[in-house]
C-alpha positions in Angstrom: 1.4 -0.9 -18.3 4.5 -0.4 -16.8 5.8 0.7 -20.0 3.1 3.5 -19.9 3.9 4.2 -16.1 7.6 5.0 -17.7 6.9 6.5 -21.2 4.1 8.5 -20.2 5.9 10.2 -16.9 2.6 10.9 -15.2 1.9 12.3 -11.6 -1.7 12.3 -11.7 -1.7 8.6 -13.1 0.0 7.1 -10.7 -1.8 8.9 -8.0 -4.7 7.5 -10.3 -3.1 4.1 -9.0 -2.4 4.1 -6.1 -5.9 5.0 -5.3 -7.0 2.4 -7.5 -5.1 0.3 -5.6 -5.8 1.3 -1.9 -10.0 1.0 -3.3 -9.9 -2.1 -4.9 -8.8 -4.0 -2.0 -12.4 -3.4 -1.1 -14.8 -3.4 2.2 -13.3 -6.0 5.3 -13.3 -6.3 8.5 -10.0 -7.6 11.4 -10.7 -8.7 14.9 -11.8 -5.8 17.9 -8.1 -5.5 18.6 -7.2 -6.5 15.1 -4.5 -4.4 14.3 -1.9 -3.9 10.6 -0.7 -7.6 9.8 -2.2 -7.4 6.7 -1.6 -3.9 5.7 1.9 -5.3 6.2 2.0 -8.0 4.1 0.6 -6.0 1.3 3.0 -3.7 2.4 5.5 -6.7 1.5 4.1 -7.3 -1.2 4.7 -5.0 -2.6 8.4 -4.2 -1.5 8.6 -7.5 -3.4 6.9 -6.0 -7.1 9.7 -3.2 -7.0 12.1 -5.9 -6.6 10.9 -7.6 -9.9 10.7 -4.3 -11.8 14.2 -2.6 -11.3 14.1 -2.5 -14.8 12.0 -0.1 -15.2 12.2 2.6 -12.2 9.1 5.2 -12.0 7.5 2.0 -12.0 9.4 0.6 -9.3 9.3 4.0 -7.4 4.9 3.6 -7.3 5.3 0.3 -6.3 7.8 2.1 -2.9 5.4 4.2 -2.4 2.2 1.9 -2.6 4.1 -0.2 0.0 4.6 3.1 1.7 1.4 3.5 2.4 0.1 0.3 3.3 2.9 0.4 6.3 1.8 3.6 7.4 -2.3 2.8 7.1 -0.5 -0.8 9.4 0.3 2.0 11.8 -2.6 4.0 11.5 -4.1 0.2 12.4 -2.4 -0.5 14.9 -2.7 2.6 16.6 -5.7 2.2 16.8 -6.2 -1.5 17.5 -3.9 -0.5 21.4 -6.5 2.8 21.7 -9.5 0.7 21.1 -8.3 -2.5 23.6 -7.1 1.2 26.4 -11.7 1.7 25.9 -11.5 -2.0 26.0 
């Protein structure tokens, strides 16, 4: 796959991969006051993947982008958990 990502250099393909990686997670549940720990773990996993593919710069950038998306989702989950705590 990384060979194709590098060869095609397609922003549309990469956006599709980002969306699919998010959607592949499927439905999931967390504790009422659960924050973004699961998403932070996914971000770490994708950062680790990015480290492993330094010879493929476009693929590495894509993996880092996916990791940043998970980090942003983790922050949102943290904020929502705090709001739920305040509402009781």
